[in-house]
C-alpha positions in Angstrom: -12.7 24.3 -0.6 -13.2 25.5 -4.1 -10.5 25.0 -6.8 -9.9 28.8 -6.8 -9.3 28.8 -3.0 -7.1 25.6 -3.4 -4.8 27.2 -5.9 -4.6 30.4 -3.8 -3.5 28.3 -0.9 -1.0 26.5 -3.1 0.5 29.8 -4.3 0.6 31.2 -0.8 2.3 28.1 0.6 4.9 28.1 -2.2 5.8 31.7 -1.6 6.1 31.2 2.1 8.4 28.2 1.6 10.5 30.0 -0.9 11.3 32.8 1.5 12.8 30.5 4.2 16.5 30.8 4.9 18.8 28.8 2.9 16.6 28.5 -0.1 19.1 30.1 -2.5 22.4 28.6 -1.2 24.6 26.2 -3.0 24.0 22.5 -2.5 26.5 19.6 -2.2 26.0 16.0 -3.0 27.5 12.7 -2.0 27.4 10.1 -4.8 28.6 6.6 -4.2 27.9 2.9 -4.2 27.3 0.2 -1.5 28.8 -3.2 -2.4 29.2 -6.7 -0.9 32.6 -7.1 0.6 33.1 -10.6 -0.8 31.4 -10.5 -4.2 32.0 -6.8 -5.0 28.4 -6.7 -6.3 26.2 -3.7 -5.6 23.7 -4.1 -2.8 20.1 -2.9 -3.5 17.9 -1.1 -1.0 20.7 -0.4 1.5 19.9 2.6 3.7 22.6 5.3 3.8 22.1 8.1 6.3 24.2 11.1 7.4 24.8 10.5 11.1 22.8 12.8 13.5 20.5 14.0 10.7 17.4 12.8 8.8 19.1 13.0 5.5 19.9 9.9 3.5 19.0 7.8 0.5 18.3 4.2 -0.4 20.5 2.5 -3.0 19.2 1.5 -6.4 19.3 -2.0 -7.9 23.1 -1.8 -8.5 23.9 -0.2 -5.1 24.2 3.4 -6.3 23.0 6.3 -4.1 22.9 10.1 -4.2 22.5 12.3 -1.1 21.7 15.9 -1.8 21.9 19.0 0.5 24.8 17.8 2.6 25.3 19.8 5.8 28.1 22.3 5.9 30.4 20.3 8.2 34.1 19.6 8.0 33.6 15.9 8.6 30.5 13.9 7.4 29.8 10.4 8.9 27.7 8.0 6.8 25.8 5.2 8.5 25.0 2.3 6.2 22.4 -0.4 7.1 21.0 -3.4 5.3 19.3 -6.5 6.6 21.8 -9.4 6.7 24.9 -7.2 6.8 26.8 -5.6 9.7 26.1 -1.9 10.1 29.0 0.2 8.7 30.1 3.8 9.1 32.3 5.9 6.8 33.9 9.3 7.6 34.3 11.8 4.8 36.3 15.0 5.0 34.8 18.2 3.6 34.9 18.6 -0.2 34.2 21.9 -1.8 32.1 20.6 -4.6 30.8 17.4 -3.0 31.9 13.8 -3.0 32.0 11.5 -6.0 32.5 7.8 -6.3 32.3 7.0 -2.6 32.4 3.2 -2.1 31.3 1.4 1.0 31.7 -2.4 1.4 29.4 -4.2 3.8 30.2 -7.6 5.4 27.4 -10.2 5.7 26.4 -11.3 9.1 23.6 -13.3 10.7 20.1 -12.2 10.1 19.3 -10.4 13.3 16.6 -7.7 13.4 16.1 -5.5 16.5 12.6 -4.8 15.5 11.2 -6.0 12.2 8.7 -3.1 12.0 11.5 -0.5 12.4 13.7 -2.3 9.9 11.0 -2.1 7.3 10.8 1.7 7.9 14.5 2.1 7.8 14.7 0.4 4.5 12.1 2.8 3.1 14.1 5.8 4.3 10.8 7.7 4.8 10.2 9.3 8.2 6.4 9.2 7.9 6.5 5.4 7.4 8.7 5.0 10.4 6.2 6.9 12.5 3.2 4.9 11.2 4.9 1.6 11.8 5.8 2.5 15.4 2.2 3.4 15.8 1.1 -0.1 14.7 3.3 -2.6 16.6 1.4 -5.6 15.2 1.9 -4.6 11.6 -1.8 -4.5 11.0 -3.6 -2.9 8.1 -4.4 0.1 10.3 -1.0 1.4 9.4 -2.5 2.7 6.2 -4.6 5.2 8.1 -1.5 6.8 9.6 0.2 7.6 6.3 -0.2 11.0 4.7 -2.5 10.8 1.7 -3.5 7.2 2.4 -6.7 5.9 4.1 -8.4 2.5 4.4 -11.8 0.9 4.4 -12.1 -1.8 7.2 -13.4 -5.0 5.6 -13.0 -6.9 8.8 -10.8 -6.5 11.9 -7.8 -7.7 9.9 -8.5 -6.7 6.3 -8.2 -3.0 5.2 -8.8 -1.9 1.7 -6.4 1.0 0.8 -7.5 4.4 -0.4 -5.1 6.9 -2.0 -6.3 10.5 -2.0 -10.0 9.5 -2.4 -9.2 6.8 -5.0 -10.1 3.3 -4.1 -10.7 -0.3 -5.1 -10.0 -0.8 -8.9 -8.9 2.8 -9.2 -5.6 2.0 -7.6 -3.2 -1.0 -8.0 -2.3 -3.0 -4.9 0.3 -5.8 -5.4 2.2 -8.3 -3.3 5.8 -8.5 -4.5 4.6 -7.2 -7.8 1.9 -9.9 -8.0 -1.5 -8.8 -9.1 -4.1 -10.1 -6.6 -7.8 -10.1 -7.6 -10.3 -10.3 -4.7 -12.7 -13.3 -4.8 -15.4 -11.9 -2.6 -18.3 -10.3 -4.5 -18.4 -7.5 -1.9 -14.6 -7.1 -1.8 -14.3 -8.3 1.8 -10.9 -9.8 0.9 -8.7 -7.0 -0.5 -5.0 -7.8 -1.2 -4.1 -6.7 2.4 -6.1 -9.6 3.7 -3.3 -11.9 2.4 -0.4 -9.9 3.9 0.9 -9.8 7.4 2.7 -6.4 7.7 5.3 -8.0 10.0 6.6 -10.0 7.1 7.4 -7.1 4.8 10.7 -5.9 3.6 9.3 -2.6 2.4 6.2 -0.8 1.3 6.2 1.3 -1.9 3.5 3.9 -2.4 2.9 5.9 -5.5 0.3 8.6 -5.1 -1.2 9.5 -8.5 -0.8 8.2 -12.1 3.0 8.7 -12.1 4.3 5.2 -12.7 4.3 3.2 -15.9 6.5 0.1 -15.1 4.8 -3.2 -14.3 1.1 -2.8 -13.7 1.5 0.9 -13.7 -0.2 3.2 -11.2 -3.7 3.0 -12.6 -6.0 5.9 -12.1 -4.9 7.1 -8.7 -1.8 5.3 -7.5 -0.2 2.1 -6.5 0.9 0.3 -3.3 3.3 -2.7 -3.4 3.9 -4.8 -0.3 7.4 -6.4 -0.7 8.1 -9.5 1.3 11.4 -10.5 2.9 14.3 -11.2 0.5 16.8 -14.0 0.7 20.0 -13.4 2.6 23.4 -14.8 1.6 26.6 -15.4 3.5 30.0 -14.0 3.0 31.9 -17.2 3.8 31.3 -20.7 2.7 29.4 -21.9 5.7 25.8 -22.8 6.6 24.1 -20.3 8.9 20.7 -20.8 10.6 18.7 -18.0 12.1 15.2 -17.5 13.7 12.8 -14.9 15.1 9.8 -15.8 17.3 7.2 -13.4 18.6 3.9 -13.3 20.5 1.5 -10.5 21.3 -1.8 -10.0 23.1 -4.5 -7.4 22.7 -7.2 -6.9 25.4 -9.8 -5.4 23.1 -10.2 -8.7 21.2 -8.9 -11.0 23.9 -6.8 -12.1 21.0 -3.2 -13.1 20.4 -0.8 -13.3 17.5 2.2 -15.6 17.1 4.8 -15.6 14.4 7.9 -17.5 13.7 10.6 -16.9 11.0 13.4 -19.3 10.2 16.3 -18.6 7.8 19.0 -20.6 6.2 21.9 -19.1 4.2 25.1 -20.0 2.4 27.1 -18.2 -0.2 24.8 -19.3 -3.0 21.5 -20.3 -1.2 19.2 -18.2 0.9 15.9 -19.5 2.2 13.3 -18.1 4.6 10.1 -19.6 6.0 7.6 -17.6 8.1 4.4 -18.5 9.8 2.0 -16.3 11.6 -1.4 -16.8 13.3 -3.8 -14.1 14.4 -6.9 -14.9 16.4 -9.5 -12.7 18.2 -13.0 -12.7 19.6 -15.6 -10.0 19.0 -13.9 -6.7 19.8 -15.1 -4.2 22.3 -16.0 -0.6 21.5 -16.1 1.9 24.3 -19.8 1.2 24.8 -20.4 -2.5 24.1 -19.2 -5.6 22.3 -19.3 -5.4 18.5 -21.1 -8.6 17.3 -19.8 -10.7 14.4 -16.3 -9.3 14.5 -14.3 -12.4 15.6 -11.6 -13.6 13.2 -8.8 -16.2 12.6 -6.1 -15.8 10.0 -3.0 -17.7 9.2 -0.1 -16.9 6.8 2.6 -19.2 5.7 5.4 -17.9 3.4 8.4 -19.5 1.9 11.1 -18.0 -0.3 14.2 -19.5 -1.8 17.0 -17.5 -3.5 19.8 -19.0 -5.6 22.9 -17.1 -6.8 23.6 -18.7 -10.1 26.7 -16.6 -10.8 28.0 -13.1 -10.3 25.2 -10.6 -11.1 22.6 -13.4 -11.6 19.9 -14.5 -9.1 16.8 -16.6 -9.0 14.0 -16.3 -6.5 11.1 -18.8 -5.9 8.3 -17.8 -3.6 5.1 -19.4 -2.3 2.7 -17.4 -0.1 -0.4 -18.9 1.3 -3.2 -17.4 3.6 -6.1 -19.2 5.3 -9.0 -17.8 7.3 -12.1 -19.3 9.0 -15.1 -17.8 10.7 -14.2 -14.2 10.1 -17.0 -11.9 11.0 -18.2 -8.7 9.2 -20.3 -6.6 11.5 -21.3 -4.3 8.6 -22.7 -7.2 6.6 -25.6 -9.7 7.0 -23.0 -12.5 6.2 -19.7 -13.8 7.5 -16.7 -15.5 5.9 -16.8 -19.2 6.4 -13.6 -19.9 4.7 -11.1 -18.1 2.5 -7.9 -19.4 0.9 -5.1 -17.7 -1.1 -2.2 -19.4 -2.9 0.4 -17.2 -4.5 3.4 -18.4 -6.6 6.2 -16.2 -7.9 9.4 -16.7 -9.9 12.0 -13.9 -10.3 15.2 -13.7 -12.3 17.4 -10.6 -11.7 20.6 -9.9 -13.6 22.9 -6.9 -13.8 25.7 -5.9 -16.1 24.4 -8.1 -18.9 24.9 -8.2 -22.6 24.1 -5.3 -24.9 25.2 -3.0 -22.1 22.1 -3.8 -20.0 22.6 -2.4 -16.5 19.6 -4.3 -15.1 17.4 -7.1 -16.4 14.3 -8.3 -14.6 11.9 -11.2 -15.3 8.9 -12.1 -13.2 6.2 -14.8 -13.6 3.4 -15.4 -11.1 0.1 -17.3 -10.6 -2.4 -17.2 -7.8 -5.7 -18.8 -6.8 -8.1 -17.2 -4.3 -11.4 -18.7 -3.0 -13.9 -17.0 -0.7 -17.0 -18.5 0.9 -19.6 -16.4 2.8 -22.8 -17.4 4.4 -25.4 -16.2 6.9 -25.7 -19.5 8.9 -24.7 -17.8 12.1 -27.2 -14.9 11.7 -30.8 -14.7 12.8 -32.0 -14.3 9.1 -30.9 -17.8 8.4 -34.0 -19.1 10.2 -36.0 -17.8 7.3 -33.6 -17.9 4.4 -30.1 -19.4 4.1 -27.7 -17.8 1.7 -24.2 -18.8 0.6 -21.9 -17.0 -1.9 -18.8 -18.7 -3.4 -16.3 -16.6 -5.2 -13.1 -17.7 -7.0 -10.4 -15.8 -8.9 -7.4 -17.1 -10.8 -4.7 -14.7 -11.9 -1.6 -15.4 -14.1 0.8 -12.7 -15.2 4.4 -11.5 -15.6 6.8 -8.7 -16.3 10.0 -8.3 -18.2 12.1 -5.2 -18.2 15.5 -4.0 -19.1 17.3 -0.8 -18.1 20.3 1.0 -19.6 22.3 3.6 -17.7 24.5 6.2 -19.2 26.6 9.1 -17.8 23.6 11.4 -17.3 20.6 9.3 -18.5 18.8 6.1 -17.9 16.3 4.3 -20.1 13.9 1.5 -19.2 11.6 -0.6 -21.4 9.4 -3.5 -20.6 6.3 -5.6 -21.1 3.5 -6.6 -18.7 0.8 -9.2 -19.2 -1.9 -10.7 -17.0 -5.0 -12.8 -17.3 -7.8 -12.9 -14.6 -10.6 -15.4 -14.4 -13.4 -14.6 -11.9 -16.7 -16.4 -11.0 -19.1 -16.0 -8.2 -22.3 -17.9 -7.4 -25.1 -17.2 -5.0 -27.3 -20.0 -3.5 -30.4 -19.3 -1.5 -32.8 -21.7 0.4 -36.2 -20.4 1.6 -37.0 -22.4 4.7 -40.8 -22.0 4.7 -41.2 -23.3 1.1 -38.0 -25.4 0.6 -37.4 -23.4 -2.6 -33.8 -23.2 -3.8 -32.5 -20.6 -6.1 -29.0 -20.1 -7.6 -27.5 -17.4 -9.8 -24.1 -16.3 -11.2 -23.1 -12.9 -9.8 -19.9 -13.0 -11.9 -20.6 -15.1 -15.0 -17.2 -16.8 -15.6 -15.5 -13.6 -16.6 -12.1 -13.6 -18.3 -10.0 -10.4 -18.7 -6.7 -10.2 -20.5 -4.2 -7.3 -20.6 -0.9 -6.9 -22.6 1.0 -3.6 -22.1 4.3 -2.1 -23.2 6.0 0.7 -21.3 9.1 2.9 -21.6 10.7 5.5 -19.3 13.5 7.9 -19.9 15.3 9.9 -17.2 18.0 12.6 -17.8 20.1 14.6 -15.3 20.8 18.0 -16.8 23.1 18.8 -13.9 23.3 18.1 -10.1 20.2 20.2 -9.6 17.8 19.3 -12.4 16.3 16.0 -13.5 13.5 15.1 -15.8 11.7 11.7 -16.2 9.1 10.9 -18.8 7.2 7.6 -19.3 4.4 6.1 -21.3 2.4 2.9 -21.1 0.1 1.4 -23.8 -2.2 -1.4 -22.8 -4.7 -3.5 -24.7 -7.5 -4.9 -22.5 -9.9 -7.6 -23.6 -12.9 -9.0 -21.6 -15.6 -11.6 -22.1 -18.1 -13.5 -20.0 -18.7 -17.1 -20.9 -21.9 -17.7 -18.9 -24.0 -14.6 -19.2 -27.6 -15.2 -18.3 -30.5 -14.5 -20.7 -31.8 -12.0 -18.1 -28.5 -10.0 -18.3 -28.5 -10.0 -22.1 -32.2 -9.0 -22.2 -31.7 -6.3 -19.7 -29.0 -4.7 -21.8 -30.6 -5.6 -25.1 -27.6 -7.1 -26.8 -26.4 -10.6 -27.6 -22.6 -10.2 -27.3 -20.8 -8.6 -24.4 -17.2 -9.3 -25.5 -15.1 -6.1 -26.0 -11.6 -4.8 -26.3 -10.0 -1.4 -25.7 -6.6 0.3 -25.9 -5.5 2.6 -23.1 -2.6 5.0 -22.9 -1.0 6.3 -19.7 1.8 9.0 -19.7 3.6 11.1 -17.2 6.5 13.6 -16.9 8.3 14.6 -13.7 10.6 17.5 -13.3 12.8 17.4 -10.1 14.9 20.3 -8.9 17.3 20.2 -5.9 17.0 23.8 -4.6 19.7 25.3 -2.6 20.7 23.9 -0.1 17.9 22.1 1.7 14.9 22.0 -0.7 13.8 19.5 -3.3 10.8 20.3 -5.6 9.1 17.8 -7.9 6.4 18.8 -10.3 4.6 15.8 -11.7 2.0 15.7 -14.6 0.3 12.5 -15.4 -2.6 10.9 -17.3 -4.0 7.6 -16.0 -6.6 5.3 -17.5 -8.5 2.6 -15.7 -10.7 0.1 -17.7 -13.9 -1.0 -15.9 -13.4 -4.1 -13.8 -15.2 -7.4 -14.2 -17.7 -6.6 -11.4 -18.6 -3.2 -13.1 -19.0 -4.8 -16.5 -20.7 -8.1 -15.8 -21.9 -8.1 -12.1 -25.4 -9.3 -11.5 -27.1 -8.0 -8.4 -23.9 -7.7 -6.4 -24.4 -5.9 -3.1 -22.5 -2.7 -2.3 -22.3 -2.3 1.5 -21.5 1.4 1.2 -25.0 2.3 0.0 -26.8 -1.0 0.5 -27.8 -1.3 -3.1 -27.6 -4.2 -5.5 -25.5 -3.3 -8.5 -25.8 -4.5 -12.1 -22.8 -4.2 -14.4 -22.7 -2.7 -17.9 -20.2 -4.1 -20.5 -20.4 -0.8 -22.4 -18.8 1.3 -19.6 -16.0 3.6 -20.8 -12.6 3.6 -19.1 -12.1 6.1 -16.3 -9.5 8.8 -17.1 -7.5 11.1 -14.8 -5.3 14.1 -15.6 -3.3 14.8 -12.4 -0.9 17.5 -11.2 1.3 17.0 -8.1 3.8 19.5 -6.6 6.0 18.0 -3.9 8.0 20.5 -1.8 10.5 18.7 0.5 12.7 20.5 3.0 15.5 18.5 4.7 18.0 19.9 7.2 20.0 18.3 9.9 17.2 18.0 12.4 14.0 18.6 10.4 12.2 17.0 7.5 9.2 18.7 6.0 7.1 17.6 3.0 4.2 19.6 1.6 2.4 18.0 -1.4 -0.6 19.7 -3.0 -2.4 17.9 -5.8 -5.2 18.1 -8.3 -7.0 15.4 -10.2 -9.5 16.0 -13.1 -11.5 12.8 -13.8 -13.5 11.9 -16.9 -16.0 9.1 -17.2 -16.0 8.5 -13.5 -17.7 5.2 -12.7 -20.5 5.3 -10.2 -24.0 3.9 -9.7 -27.4 5.2 -11.0 -30.7 4.1 -9.3 -33.1 2.1 -11.5 -36.6 2.3 -10.3 -38.9 -0.7 -10.7 -36.2 -3.3 -10.1 -36.4 -5.5 -7.0 -33.1 -6.3 -5.2 -32.0 -9.9 -4.6 -29.5 -9.5 -1.8 -30.6 -9.6 1.8 -30.9 -6.1 3.2 -30.5 -4.3 -0.1 -32.7 -1.2 -0.4 -32.8 -0.9 -4.2 -30.9 -1.6 -7.5 -28.3 0.6 -9.3 -26.6 0.1 -12.6 -23.0 1.1 -13.1 -22.6 4.2 -15.3 -20.1 6.9 -16.3 -20.3 10.5 -15.0 -19.2 13.3 -17.2 -16.4 14.7 -15.0 -15.3 15.0 -11.4 -12.3 16.4 -9.5 -10.4 15.5 -6.4 -7.9 18.0 -4.9 -6.1 18.4 -1.6 -2.8 18.5 0.2 -0.6 16.1 2.2 1.8 17.5 4.8 4.4 15.6 6.8 6.8 16.8 9.5 9.6 15.0 11.4 11.7 17.2 13.8 14.6 16.0 16.0 14.4 18.0 19.2 17.0 18.3 22.1 17.0 15.7 24.8 16.6 12.7 22.4 13.0 13.8 21.5 11.4 13.7 18.1 8.2 15.5 17.1 6.3 13.9 14.2 3.1 15.0 12.6 1.2 14.6 9.3 -2.1 15.6 8.0 -4.1 14.9 4.9 -6.9 16.9 3.3 -8.9 15.9 0.2 -12.1 17.3 -1.4 -14.0 15.6 -4.2 -16.6 17.1 -6.4 -19.1 15.6 -8.9 -19.1 18.3 -11.6 -22.1 16.8 -13.3 -24.4 16.8 -10.3 -22.6 19.8 -8.7 -22.4 17.8 -5.5 -19.6 16.2 -3.4 -18.2 12.9 -4.5 -19.0 10.1 -2.2 -16.4 8.3 0.0 -13.9 11.1 0.3 -12.0 10.9 3.6 -12.1 13.9 6.0 -9.1 15.9 7.1 -7.1 13.7 9.4 -3.8 13.9 11.3 -1.3 11.9 13.3 0.9 13.8 15.8 3.2 12.5 18.5 6.3 12.9 20.6 8.9 10.1 20.9 11.8 9.7 23.3 14.6 7.2 22.5 17.2 6.6 25.2 21.0 6.9 24.5 22.1 3.5 23.2 18.5 2.8 22.0 17.9 0.7 25.2 14.3 1.9 25.5 11.8 4.3 23.9 8.5 6.0 24.9 6.0 7.5 22.6 2.7 9.5 23.0 0.6 10.3 20.0 -2.8 11.5 19.0 -4.9 10.7 15.9 -7.7 13.0 14.9 -10.2 13.4 12.1 -12.4 16.4 11.3 -16.2 16.1 10.9 -17.1 15.0 7.4 -20.1 17.0 6.3 -19.3 17.2 2.6 -21.3 14.1 1.7 -23.3 12.7 -1.2 -26.8 11.8 0.0 -27.8 10.4 -3.4 -25.2 7.7 -2.8 -26.5 6.8 0.7 -23.7 8.7 2.5 -24.1 10.1 6.0 -22.2 12.7 7.9 -19.5 11.5 10.3 -18.6 13.2 13.6 -15.0 14.2 14.2 -12.9 12.4 16.8 -9.6 12.6 18.7 -8.0 9.5 20.3 -4.7 9.2 22.3 -2.2 6.4 22.5 0.8 5.6 24.8 3.5 3.2 23.7 6.9 2.0 24.8 9.6 -0.6 24.3 12.7 -2.0 25.9 15.6 -4.0 24.6 16.9 -6.8 26.9 20.3 -7.8 25.6 20.8 -8.5 22.0 18.1 -11.1 21.6 14.9 -10.0 23.3 12.7 -7.0 22.9 9.4 -6.1 24.7 6.8 -3.6 23.8 3.5 -2.6 25.4 1.0 0.3 25.2 -2.5 1.6 25.7 -4.5 2.6 22.6 -7.5 4.9 22.7 -6.5 5.9 26.2 -9.6 7.9 27.0 -11.9 5.2 25.6 -13.5 7.4 22.9 -16.6 6.1 21.0 -16.0 6.9 17.3 -16.2 5.5 13.8 -14.3 6.1 10.6 -16.0 7.9 7.7 -15.0 5.3 5.1 -16.2 2.3 7.2 -19.6 0.8 6.4 -22.8 1.3 8.4 -21.2 3.4 11.2 -19.5 0.4 12.8 -17.6 1.7 15.9 -13.9 1.5 16.3 -12.2 -0.4 19.2 -12.3 1.1 22.6 -9.4 1.2 25.1 -6.9 -1.5 24.3 -3.9 -2.8 26.3 -1.3 -4.7 24.4 2.0 -6.4 25.0 4.4 -7.9 22.5 7.7 -9.8 22.8 10.2 -10.7 20.0 13.1 -13.2 20.5 16.0 -13.6 18.0 18.0 -16.8 18.0 
């Protein structure tokens, strides 16, 4: 689709939407606050919904919420939910100009979750996330493929590297509770999602595009943050113990997963410990077993929260992940061992001195190690190869926010330091010759950034938000080889640069059901340590060895995003076209005459900057409550990338894909049934120069269901890939097939 056709489509869609009934009617709002019954403190991230509709809002850090486009009813009933509190309702009689200063007090109760996956979705208050979570009952990384505008590259059966609108890897920021995680594998077989079990999460926050400046910012193309569970406190001065245990089985891997969560809470202390283990053999495609795809992963998380005083809280967290003998069918090597240790400290305060409404301090540190070898592969009979990678990341954030009658202002600092090293050892059996080389030569990168964001409400309909971020990034390599220096013909590869991000968002609550948000943003992404200093690192997308270049320029993106959101009593529709114009896009350029060093590599490329490129597309999401307790849900995503220098498609752009289904929930929520289909169009807009091949389209069907037995036990089961279709995803490496027909069962017990 050309840019001219894209904007014609955008204008046509906008005109059609604007003509729908109710577009020019007057809107009402409900403004209020959710508080703790005992402490009278605001409760953050509570979910406030209008009963019988899809309309609602999540509370901010101080418990405030705004619900726009309230239905024209004489009585409105609000339903308020938050993990660790009893569900509450509040009836409001019709007010001509809306409701102001509505206050709802929640009473703490035992931590009892009907379905941890659904709770995560409810906390997000996003229908599309609810649908994706129900379609992934084990909370695996495949959930990313069911979200509009989001895709994923399978690094193994349990590790999925996120892609946002065609932006990937270092172009987007992926964090765990705001913690920067740097993969230790030279081929990025251990993205941040490898160290997260989705069943542990409290929420998932997704920013699509360079429209966030706080913390690490949104980078070039967006940000995903996986938020773990938070401490729960009690209303009365008594000790309360809770627990959740679950087990599941999947036939396609003959694998099982077990998880256990224990909680302890008092009025001032809240602690949670969770353990999960996921094991599977080589999975089955519809045609045969996929070799070297077995896995074993374990996660152990602990979090302690302490209420120091009113409006003051400390949180200490330790997350650890271990894996052994994880196979990569797309690679000539497997993971022998990987370890991740994450440590976090948070201090949160509200209503502080100097009229600070919210103050936040975070400090974190993590170590990741990753060992790969080919000892289980036939090639090891001729040459053994082992690659050891290690990263160490330390960082922190500090931010303060002020709120006024119609404005809010936030300022903060973000710093981080990354150390990365990777070594390759080879042994040739026939000669006994050993060879060792540094693929990442003890690289250190430091960043210090300051950010500010201002928001202003002109009235109940119009709001503007503007933010900027200035970052200074320094990098150096302590162990550069003479070969690397000679190749680039310089003696010093240390460098520093200053990058500036900025965005502005204009939001309009149209009348009465529409919200429109126009976002303009500029994102800058400095080259990563692999792109600057890598030495013959294999890229499994095109099977080339890559050499870094310290002189790479930072990638830049100027983005436009228009979000049109329609929300009535029974229907929720979001249409979101976007356009990205990229400068100095980082890619690989073939260098003839150089011999590869990695097994299976077909040549050598050096990282370089393109002049310009573009990525444009549209995301659509629909959620419609039908009669007879039925819900229709559907989303689709389309993206097109163009290399404007070569006049050719950009590589690794996902094809048009869709998730559509019908769900029935019985009265009283005793059981539910769901049928769904996931489909992707044939991807023939490819980049042959990058080693990309066409991918056939596919359509797969799934059946799912669940039943609640009393207040403590829930059972789920289903059939995935019902017709046993043979297919593969375009972004996955080497055309590795996806799993065939899979039967699964899952049980969760609360005690």
